[in-house]
Structures are given as structure tokens and as C-alpha cells.
N, C-alpha and C positions, 0 to 999 in steps of 0.2 A: 634485181628489175633489168631485164633484157633490153627491153624496147623504150628508145629514148625518142621523143618528139619535139621537133623544134618548129619546124614549118606546116602549114595544112597541106595535106595531099590533093590530088584531084577530086578522088572520091570525097573527101571531106568537104572541100568547097563545092563541089555539086551539092551534097547532101544540104549544106547552109543555105544554099539558096532555093533549094526545092522548101525548103521549111515554110517558106511564104511569109516570114517576120514581118511585122508592121510595126508603127511607131518607135519609140526608143527602144533601144538595145544596150545591154551592160554585159561587157566581154569579162568574165572572172578569169583572171590569170594566176597561175600556180607555178613559179619561177625556182629552179635550181641551177644554181652557178657554179660555173669551172672554179676551180683553185685558182688557176691561172688563165687568164684569157688566152685563147687561141685564134690569132689572127691569119691562119694559113690561108683561108680563102678570102680574105680582103687585106694583102699587106700594105697596099695604099692607105689604110687607115690605122694601121698598128702605131702604137705610140713609140717613143725612141727606146724607153724601157718596159719590161714586164710588168702588168698589171693584173690585180685580181679579175675575176668575173664580175662580181659586183660592181666594181671601178668602171669596167667596159660597159656593163649596164647602166649606169650613171651616166656617161659620155651618150649612150643612145638615146635615154630619155631627155637631156638636154636639148639634144639633135630634134627629138621628135616633139617636143611641147608645143613649139610654134604651128607646126603642120596638123598636129591634133585640134588646138584651139581653132584654128581656121577652117577645119571642117565642121565646127561645130561640136567638137568633142571633148571630155575634161575627165582626169583623172578623179574619181570621187571618193578612192579610198586607196591608201597606199601603207602596207604594214609589214612587218617580220613575220616569217613563219615558224616552222619547227615541226614537230612530229605531231601526228592526228591524235585526238582524243578517242573518236571512234574512226577507227580504220586500221590500215596495215601499218605496225609499228616501226617496221624497218623502213617506210615511205615517210621523208621530211621534204617540205619545202623552204625555202629560204626566203621568199618573198611571196605576198599575195597581192593583187592589185585588182581594183574594179573600174574600169573604163566605160564612161557612157557616151554612146552616141545618138544623134537625132533619129537616124535609121540606117538600116543596112545599105542605102544607096551612099549616105554620108560616110559610112564606115568603108566601102568600097572605093570612093573617091579618095579618102585619105590614104588608103592602103596601097593604091596604085600611082601616088604621086610621086613623079620620077626623083623630085628634090629630096622627099622622104626617104624614098629607096636607097638614094646614094649613101645614107647613113646607116642602112640596115646591118651591115657587117658588123657593127659594134654588138647588135644584140646576138649574132650568131658567135661570135668572137666569145662572149658572156656566158651562153647559157650552156649548161651539161643537159638539161630536160625541161621540159615545160608541158603546160595544158593550158587550152584556150576553151572556154565555154562560154557560147553566146546565150544568154537569158533574157527574157521579157517577162514585164509584170503580168500576173496572172490576170484573167478576165473575169 
């Protein structure tokens, strides 16, 4: 897999907003961790000793939880991943997470909160690749 995805692009962000999603939204997160977290983009957040990508993501989650709750969001599922039963056998995901938000506006308020953003470097340090799929209940 040559393409890795960590953050949304301008194009994907614009497409998300133009979908016009209403009501609660669930974000499907597929996460693949680096063996050793890479804090080169956020050296001020780096721990004294090297840690795994999973450990860096745990730090990110601990930082994120209060901001997520304050925005009305919640983690509704967190589990270990692996290889697909149906899908590319060479592709694996270390963790799968479902995060529910009351609305896209609440998601945006959360994602743009400067205090939340201060810890985003832990996520960047942790992830080798990810996918984020906004989903809504069928009408």
C-alpha cells in the first residue's frame, strides 16, 4: 500500500461538508500504528524515552476524551483489528473505533478546539495509516 492517510485533505473536507449530513454522525476509524512513535513533527510532546505508536495513541485518547465529551461526543466502540475476512489480505488495521457525535457542527467544534489541537501531535506520532469514514443511520 503506497498511500497513507493521516489527516483529511481540503478536497475530502469539502466533500464531507457538502454531503449535508444531519443528525447524529458516527465516525468509523481504522488505525494502523507505527512500531515506534515518531514525534519529529511535535518534539515538544515527545516522551523522554521512545514509545510505541499504540502507546502514543493511548496518550492522544486520554488527552482527547474530555474535549470529545464536552462536545457531546463519545467512543461507542473500541476494539483490536487485524486482517480482513473479506478484503485485501495484505491489509490490516491495529484498532477499530466508532465515535458518535450529535451533529457535524458538534464534530467541527470538537475538531477545531485549540485545546484539543494542542495534543494532536500524539495522534500524528502514533499513526502509520488511518481511515475515517463518516456514517449516518439509513432513513
